[in-house]
C-alpha positions in Angstrom: -13.5 27.3 3.5 -17.2 26.4 3.7 -18.1 29.9 5.0 -16.2 31.9 2.4 -18.6 34.1 0.4 -18.4 35.4 -3.1 -16.6 34.1 -6.1 -13.8 32.5 -4.0 -16.4 30.6 -2.0 -17.9 29.2 -5.2 -14.5 28.2 -6.5 -13.6 26.5 -3.1 -16.9 24.7 -3.0 -16.3 23.3 -6.5 -12.7 22.3 -5.5 -14.1 20.5 -2.5 -16.5 18.6 -4.7 -13.8 17.6 -7.0 -11.5 16.4 -4.2 -14.3 14.5 -2.5 -15.2 12.8 -5.7 -11.6 11.8 -6.5 -11.2 10.4 -2.9 -14.4 8.3 -3.3 -13.2 7.0 -6.7 -9.8 6.2 -5.1 -11.5 4.3 -2.2 -13.6 2.3 -4.7 -10.5 1.3 -6.7 -8.6 0.4 -3.5 -11.4 -1.8 -2.3 -12.3 -3.5 -5.6 -9.7 -3.3 -8.4 -6.4 -3.5 -6.4 -7.2 -6.8 -4.6 -8.4 -8.4 -7.8 -5.2 -7.4 -9.7 -3.1 -8.5 -6.8 -4.8 -11.9 -6.8 -4.1 -12.3 -10.6 -0.5 -11.1 -10.3 0.5 -13.1 -7.2 -1.1 -16.4 -8.1 1.2 -19.4 -8.9 0.8 -20.6 -12.5 -1.0 -24.0 -12.7 1.5 -25.9 -14.8 4.7 -25.0 -12.9 6.2 -27.5 -10.4 7.2 -26.4 -6.9 10.9 -26.3 -7.6 10.6 -24.1 -10.7 9.5 -20.6 -9.7 9.0 -17.8 -12.1 11.1 -14.8 -11.9 8.2 -12.8 -10.5 7.7 -15.3 -7.6 11.5 -15.5 -7.0 11.7 -11.7 -6.7 8.7 -11.6 -4.3 10.2 -14.3 -2.1 13.6 -12.5 -2.0 12.0 -9.2 -1.2 9.9 -10.8 1.6 13.1 -12.4 3.0 14.8 -9.0 2.9 11.9 -7.3 4.7 11.8 -10.0 7.4 15.6 -9.6 8.0 15.1 -5.8 8.1 12.2 -6.2 10.6 14.2 -8.6 12.8 17.2 -6.2 12.8 15.0 -3.3 13.7 13.3 -5.3 16.4 16.7 -6.2 17.9 17.8 -2.5 17.7 14.6 -1.4 19.5 15.2 -4.0 22.3 18.8 -2.8 22.8 17.7 0.9 22.9 14.9 0.2 25.3 17.3 -1.8 27.5 19.7 1.1 27.6 17.0 3.6 28.5 15.6 1.5 31.4 
């Protein structure tokens, strides 16, 4: 695309600049804004006791438990498949 001449070369060069700029902006957001927002969303509120979780924290805990069960099931399945292949 770099070596295309004429009007199409100009248009592709401009498209490459736009895509490159958007990728750099996305990288900057991923490295700065996303961790800051995750810290604010996932923080336990100060005045809440250990036994009283908010709905958000309960949903996060339940999804983490579901993903760990899925991971252990997948790990067991992989061990069985590799045992059959060997």
